[in-house]
N, C-alpha and C positions, 0 to 999 in steps of 0.2 A: 193273143191271150192277155188282154189288158188286165191291170190290177183290179182287185175287188177289195174295197175297204170294209172291214167288219166294224160297224159303228159301235157295238158294245165293247170292243177291245181298244179302239182308237181313242186316245186322250189328247190328240193334237200336240203330242210331245210336251205335255204339261205347260202349255201356254208359251212355249218358245216362239220367238218372232218368226222363225222359219223352221218347220219341222224337218226331221232328217230325210224323209222321203222327198221333200221339195228340194233339199240341198243336193241330193245325189242324182236326181232325174236329169239325164243328158238332153232330153227333149223339152225341158221346162214345162212339163205337163202336170206334175203333182202340185197341189196347192192346199192351203188351209182354208176351209169354208168357215169363216169367222162367225157366221150366224149360229153354227152348231159346234164349233171348235173341233172339227173332224177333217181329216185329209180326204181329198177327192182328186180324181183325174179329170182335168178340165176338158179333155177331148180324147176319149178312148180310141177313136179311129186313127189318131196320130201316134198312138203308143208304139214304141219300138220292140216291146216284149223283152227288154233287157233284164228285167226283174231286179234292177238296182234298188228300187223302193221296197220291194218285198224282202230283200236281204237286209236292208238297213233298218227296218222297223223294229224298235226294241220291244214292242209288245206283241209281235206277230199278228198285227191287226190288218196286214195287207197280204192277201193270198193271190196266187195265180190260179185261175180256173182254166182247166184244160179245154181246148176246143173239142167239139163233139167228134171230130175226125180222130182224135187221139184217145179220148175217153168220154163216155157219156156223163152228164151231170149226175151226181155231184163229185166227179173226179177232181182232184186238186193236188197241187204240188206245194209243199211247205218247206222253207229252208230253216235250219238252225245254224247260225253262223258262230263258229268257234274261232279261236286264235289262229289255228293252223289249218282249218278245214271248214267246209260247209257240208252239213248232213241234210240231204234232201229226203223228205218223206213223201212218197207217192201213194195216194189213196185212190183206188179205182172206184168205178160206179157201184161195185158190189161190196165195198168196204174193205177190200184186201189191201194190206199195207206192205210196202217195200221201202227200204231205206238204202240210200247210196251215200257214201262218204267221198267227197272230192277234196283233195289237198288244195290249199290256196297258194298263191305265189309266195306269200310270207312264209309258209311252211317249207316250201322248196328252198328258199334262200337260206334258211337257217341250217339246212342239212348240208349245204355246200361248204 
């Protein structure tokens, strides 16, 4: 499930030398295409599907498209990262929407 950058939403982290998606990618696969000032995955076949770039994007310009085995196109999974949780919005191929809230480690630490 490699990342899909939505060009209309991506602003290249407003000209930062290294956009957030590039900073957090453990496989060093995300990069800024300077010719269009947009993020790209340099080799989707090597993507680990960790979704770090998807969660880090401040403009929600990076989406994870679900593989056809999980959900037919245009199924997608979109995160909304909060201080203590990540809310995942799952949209299936029929447009049905489900949301799941997952506590983050930061949220667990504060409760202890």
